[in-house]
C-alpha positions in Angstrom: 72.4 -74.7 -25.8 74.4 -71.7 -24.9 72.0 -68.9 -24.1 72.2 -65.9 -25.8 73.4 -63.5 -22.6 76.3 -65.8 -22.1 77.2 -65.4 -25.8 77.0 -61.3 -25.2 79.0 -61.7 -21.9 81.8 -63.8 -23.6 82.0 -61.6 -26.7 82.2 -58.3 -24.5 85.5 -59.6 -23.0 87.2 -60.1 -26.4 88.9 -56.6 -25.9 90.6 -57.7 -22.8 91.1 -61.5 -23.8 92.3 -61.4 -27.0 95.2 -59.0 -28.1 94.8 -55.9 -30.3 95.5 -56.1 -33.7 93.8 -59.3 -34.2 94.2 -60.5 -38.0 91.3 -62.0 -39.7 90.2 -63.4 -43.1 86.6 -63.4 -44.0 85.2 -65.1 -47.3 81.9 -64.6 -48.6 81.2 -61.7 -46.2 79.5 -59.1 -48.3 76.3 -60.3 -47.5 74.3 -62.7 -44.9 75.6 -64.5 -42.6 79.5 -63.7 -43.2 78.7 -60.0 -43.1 76.8 -60.2 -39.7 79.6 -61.9 -38.2 82.1 -59.6 -39.6 80.2 -56.7 -38.0 80.1 -58.5 -34.8 83.7 -58.8 -34.6 84.5 -55.2 -35.8 82.3 -54.2 -33.0 84.3 -56.1 -30.1 87.9 -56.5 -31.3 90.5 -53.8 -30.6 92.3 -52.4 -33.6 91.3 -55.5 -35.8 92.8 -55.9 -39.2 89.9 -57.5 -41.3 90.5 -58.9 -45.0 86.9 -59.8 -46.6 86.3 -61.1 -49.9 83.5 -61.0 -52.0 82.3 -60.5 -55.5 80.5 -57.1 -55.0 82.9 -54.1 -54.8 79.7 -51.8 -54.1 79.0 -54.0 -51.1 82.6 -54.2 -50.0 82.8 -50.2 -50.0 79.5 -50.1 -47.9 80.8 -52.5 -45.1 84.2 -50.9 -45.3 82.5 -47.5 -44.4 80.3 -48.9 -41.9 82.6 -50.8 -40.0 85.4 -48.2 -40.1 82.6 -45.9 -38.5 81.9 -48.9 -35.6 85.7 -49.0 -35.1 87.9 -46.0 -36.5 91.2 -47.9 -35.4 90.4 -50.9 -37.1 91.7 -51.9 -40.7 89.0 -53.2 -43.2 90.3 -54.3 -46.5 87.7 -55.6 -49.0 89.2 -57.6 -51.7 87.1 -58.5 -54.9 87.0 -61.9 -56.4 84.8 -64.7 -57.7 86.3 -67.5 -55.4 84.5 -70.4 -57.2 87.8 -70.6 -59.0 90.8 -72.1 -57.5 93.2 -69.7 -59.4 91.3 -66.8 -57.9 91.5 -68.3 -54.4 95.6 -68.6 -54.9 95.9 -65.1 -56.1 93.9 -63.9 -53.2 96.2 -66.1 -50.8 99.5 -65.0 -52.2 98.3 -61.4 -51.5 97.4 -61.9 -47.8 100.6 -63.9 -47.6 102.7 -61.1 -48.9 101.1 -58.5 -46.2 101.1 -60.6 -43.1 103.4 -63.0 -41.1 100.5 -64.6 -39.4 96.7 -64.7 -39.0 94.5 -65.3 -36.3 91.1 -66.3 -37.6 89.9 -67.4 -41.1 85.9 -67.5 -41.6 84.5 -69.0 -44.4 80.8 -68.8 -45.6 80.9 -68.6 -49.3 78.1 -70.5 -50.7 74.9 -70.8 -53.1 71.5 -72.6 -52.5 70.9 -73.7 -55.9 72.9 -72.8 -59.1 73.3 -75.5 -62.3 76.4 -73.8 -63.4 79.7 -75.6 -64.1 83.0 -73.4 -63.3 85.5 -73.4 -65.9 87.7 -75.8 -63.7 85.1 -78.2 -64.1 83.0 -78.3 -60.6 79.3 -77.5 -60.0 79.4 -74.0 -58.8 77.8 -74.5 -55.3 80.3 -77.6 -54.6 82.9 -75.5 -55.7 82.1 -72.6 -53.2 81.1 -74.8 -50.5 83.7 -77.3 -50.2 86.9 -77.0 -52.7 87.2 -73.3 -52.3 87.1 -73.4 -48.5 89.6 -76.1 -48.3 91.9 -74.2 -50.9 91.9 -71.2 -48.5 92.8 -73.2 -45.7 95.2 -75.2 -47.0 97.1 -72.3 -48.4 96.5 -69.8 -45.3 97.2 -72.9 -42.6 101.2 -71.8 -42.2 99.9 -68.4 -41.4 97.5 -69.4 -38.9 100.2 -71.6 -37.2 102.7 -68.8 -37.2 100.9 -66.7 -34.5 102.0 -66.5 -30.9 101.7 -69.7 -28.8 98.8 -69.6 -26.6 96.6 -67.1 -28.7 93.6 -67.3 -31.0 94.4 -69.7 -33.9 90.9 -70.7 -35.5 89.0 -71.7 -38.5 85.1 -71.3 -38.5 83.4 -72.7 -41.7 79.8 -71.7 -41.7 77.6 -74.4 -43.5 76.1 -77.7 -41.9 77.9 -79.0 -39.0 75.9 -81.4 -37.5 74.2 -82.0 -40.5 76.7 -84.6 -41.8 75.5 -87.9 -43.6 76.9 -90.6 -45.8 79.5 -89.8 -48.6 78.9 -91.3 -51.9 82.8 -92.2 -52.7 81.7 -93.1 -56.1 80.7 -89.3 -57.0 82.9 -87.2 -54.4 82.6 -84.2 -56.5 78.8 -84.5 -56.8 78.5 -84.4 -60.5 75.6 -86.5 -60.7 74.0 -85.8 -57.2 70.6 -84.1 -57.3 68.7 -85.0 -53.8 69.4 -81.6 -51.9 69.5 -83.3 -48.2 71.9 -86.1 -49.4 74.1 -83.2 -51.1 74.1 -81.3 -47.9 74.8 -84.5 -45.8 77.6 -85.5 -48.2 79.3 -82.1 -48.3 78.8 -81.4 -44.6 80.8 -84.6 -43.7 83.4 -83.9 -46.3 84.1 -80.6 -44.7 84.2 -82.1 -41.1 86.6 -85.0 -42.1 88.8 -82.3 -44.1 88.9 -79.9 -41.2 89.9 -83.4 -39.0 92.9 -84.0 -41.6 94.0 -80.4 -41.1 93.6 -80.4 -37.4 96.0 -83.5 -37.2 98.5 -81.3 -39.0 98.3 -78.3 -37.2 97.0 -79.1 -33.6 97.6 -75.5 -32.1 94.5 -74.3 -34.3 91.1 -74.9 -33.5 88.4 -75.8 -36.4 84.8 -75.1 -36.1 82.2 -76.3 -38.8 79.0 -74.7 -37.5 75.2 -74.8 -39.0 73.8 -71.3 -38.8 70.0 -72.2 -38.9 67.4 -70.1 -40.8 69.1 -66.7 -41.2 68.1 -64.0 -43.6 70.9 -63.6 -46.1 71.4 -63.6 -49.9 72.3 -67.6 -50.3 69.1 -67.7 -52.9 70.2 -64.7 -54.9 71.1 -66.5 -58.3 68.3 -66.3 -60.8 66.8 -69.6 -61.4 63.2 -70.8 -61.0 64.3 -72.8 -57.7 65.8 -69.9 -56.2 62.8 -67.8 -57.3 60.5 -70.2 -55.2 62.6 -70.4 -52.6 62.8 -66.7 -52.2 59.0 -66.5 -52.0 58.6 -69.3 -49.4 61.5 -67.5 -47.3 59.3 -64.4 -47.5 56.4 -66.0 -46.2 57.9 -68.0 -43.3 61.2 -66.3 -42.8 59.8 -63.8 -40.2 58.6 -66.7 -37.9 61.7 -68.6 -38.0 64.7 -66.5 -38.8 67.6 -66.2 -36.2 67.9 -62.4 -35.8 70.5 -61.1 -37.7 72.4 -59.6 -35.0 72.4 -62.8 -32.8 73.5 -64.8 -35.7 76.7 -62.5 -35.9 77.4 -62.5 -32.1 76.9 -66.5 -31.9 79.2 -66.9 -34.9 81.5 -64.5 -33.2 81.1 -66.5 -29.9 82.1 -69.7 -32.0 85.3 -67.9 -33.7 86.7 -66.5 -30.6 85.4 -68.5 -27.5 87.5 -70.6 -25.3 84.4 -73.3 -25.5 86.4 -74.4 -28.7 90.1 -74.5 -28.2 92.5 -76.3 -30.4 93.4 -79.9 -29.8 96.8 -78.2 -27.9 94.1 -77.1 -25.4 94.7 -73.3 -26.2 93.5 -70.4 -28.0 90.4 -68.5 -27.5 89.1 -65.5 -25.1 85.8 -65.0 -23.6 84.5 -66.9 -20.3 81.8 -68.7 -18.5 81.6 -71.6 -20.9 82.6 -75.3 -20.5 84.9 -76.8 -23.3 82.7 -78.6 -26.1 82.6 -82.1 -27.2 84.1 -82.4 -30.5 83.1 -83.8 -33.8 84.7 -87.3 -32.8 82.7 -87.2 -29.4 85.9 -86.3 -27.3 85.9 -83.1 -25.2 88.3 -80.5 -26.7 89.4 -82.5 -29.5 90.0 -79.4 -31.8 87.1 -79.8 -34.3 84.0 -78.9 -33.4 80.6 -79.3 -35.1 78.0 -76.8 -33.8 74.2 -76.1 -34.3 72.6 -72.5 -34.5 72.4 -72.7 -30.7 76.4 -73.3 -30.5 75.7 -76.7 -29.0 77.7 -79.8 -30.5 76.2 -82.4 -32.6 73.9 -85.1 -31.2 75.1 -89.1 -30.5 73.1 -90.1 -34.0 75.8 -88.0 -35.8 78.8 -88.9 -34.2 77.9 -92.6 -35.1 77.5 -91.7 -38.8 80.8 -90.0 -38.6 82.5 -92.9 -36.3 81.3 -95.6 -38.9 82.9 -93.9 -41.6 86.3 -93.1 -40.1 86.5 -97.0 -39.4 86.0 -97.3 -43.0 88.8 -95.1 -43.9 86.7 -92.4 -45.6 88.3 -89.1 -44.3 91.6 -90.0 -45.9 89.8 -91.0 -49.1 88.3 -87.6 -49.0 91.4 -86.0 -48.5 93.3 -87.9 -51.4 90.6 -86.7 -53.5 90.6 -83.2 -52.3 94.2 -82.9 -53.0 94.1 -84.6 -56.5 91.3 -81.9 -57.7 93.7 -79.2 -56.5 96.4 -80.7 -58.7 94.0 -81.1 -61.5 92.7 -77.6 -61.3 95.7 -75.5 -60.5 98.5 -78.0 -60.6 99.8 -77.9 -56.9 98.4 -79.1 -53.6 98.7 -75.7 -52.1 100.7 -72.6 -52.8 
């Protein structure tokens, strides 16, 4: 466990260890963990320019006003979109590419806890948000992440289920038929970690963190159906006893997004101080792809063994080939 005082001490050094004018893209930041993380970064960074994408214009306006009051020199740019559709992701990325030459950070937290909807592109909505949408943002924006000055922050933070990886069902990679929630989580978490490893091999100057936030108050069960209705009731009863405080969640994820504990494979990038470099998802210290729990610690040896077995079986390449084929099916290109 990385103690919370260490987290706060590291984050307090962001103004002196990271350059002013940091450019970040947050997806899914109009509520919950993404919002808490955005607010924490707005508090610490000097003159940041932060794009954040979500569905609610009202929430976007509220967060923009709050962040501007907190950091008057910063720019906070809300972009309204339904990012469960890859064509919408492409539109957002094209707009960002027109405005920016480089990006320091991409933070992804979009998702849904339970939803039976199928998008017009043929994906189950939660799967579209928690995997395909995130990877579409990354394949589109990776050149901008690589374009920043050498040695400066170049990082991806995907907030989902790092350290909860499980077996991948190669016969149903899109999870069209899957129904067991824990099996679904393990399958998608492993797909995410492997996809980040593929991108890290292509972009060794970029660091990738796949985090598990633990129980945090959020809007992830907001969709209206009986399952989420029951879950909201359960969270209402037990939540106060188990939730990670909102401010602490935001600070811990800013730590994951900026700290030198999680450097790129090249060994560079990040600020803060007072912490050792973490073990990567492949079990090697400083490997460039990291899975972290709610206390900012790496996954255990059991998960490492599950991932290692699938690597020996060639699963990561199969996952990536499937991902690119789905992008071509939906929008006609591997990336824009």
